[in-house]
C-alpha positions in Angstrom: -22.4 -107.3 -221.3 -24.0 -110.7 -222.1 -21.0 -112.0 -220.3 -21.2 -109.9 -217.3 -25.3 -110.7 -216.8 -24.8 -114.2 -217.6 -22.1 -114.2 -215.0 -24.3 -112.4 -212.3 -27.2 -114.6 -213.2 -25.3 -118.0 -212.8 -23.9 -117.0 -209.4 -27.3 -116.1 -207.9 -28.5 -119.7 -209.4 -25.7 -121.3 -207.8 -26.6 -119.7 -204.3 -29.6 -120.4 -204.4 -29.1 -124.1 -205.0 -26.9 -124.2 -201.7 -27.9 -126.9 -199.5 -26.5 -125.7 -196.2 -28.4 -122.8 -194.7 -26.1 -119.7 -193.9 -24.7 -119.7 -189.9 -26.8 -117.3 -187.5 -25.6 -113.8 -187.7 -25.4 -113.6 -183.6 -25.5 -116.9 -182.4 -25.4 -116.4 -178.8 -28.4 -114.1 -178.7 -32.0 -115.8 -178.9 -35.2 -113.6 -178.4 -36.9 -116.3 -177.2 -34.7 -117.5 -174.3 -36.0 -116.8 -170.9 -32.2 -116.8 -169.0 -31.2 -113.5 -171.1 -34.3 -111.6 -169.2 -35.7 -108.3 -169.8 -34.4 -105.4 -170.9 -34.7 -102.3 -168.3 -37.8 -100.1 -169.2 -36.2 -96.9 -167.2 -37.7 -93.4 -168.8 -34.6 -90.8 -169.8 -36.2 -87.7 -170.9 -35.0 -86.8 -174.4 -34.5 -83.0 -173.7 -32.8 -83.5 -170.1 -29.6 -82.0 -171.2 -31.3 -78.7 -172.9 -30.2 -75.4 -172.4 -31.4 -72.3 -174.7 -29.1 -70.7 -176.8 -29.1 -67.0 -178.5 -27.4 -66.1 -181.6 -24.3 -64.0 -181.4 -23.1 -61.2 -183.4 -20.6 -61.9 -185.9 -17.4 -61.7 -184.9 -13.9 -61.3 -186.4 -13.1 -65.1 -187.9 -9.2 -64.6 -188.5 -8.6 -63.6 -184.5 -11.1 -66.8 -184.2 -8.7 -68.4 -185.7 -5.7 -67.4 -184.7 -6.8 -68.1 -180.8 -7.6 -71.5 -181.6 -4.4 -72.4 -184.1 -2.2 -74.8 -182.3 0.5 -72.4 -183.6 -0.6 -69.8 -181.3 1.6 -68.4 -178.5 0.7 -70.3 -175.1 -1.3 -73.1 -177.3 -0.2 -76.6 -175.9 3.7 -76.4 -176.3 
């Protein structure tokens, strides 16, 4: 346990003393660049595709599985 803790501490210490800074993650994107422009602010309603659905009575699950099965007659090939 002491060796694992020492190894973790040593790696963090070495990483903290690194002389170089990490590279840019997104070098092509700079929010302060005026050439990029402003993103569109068009309104998109959240519930535009809403359809009310009513609960159905339980159906025979074996029949539904056979109808949806790829091995069912007339399904696919």
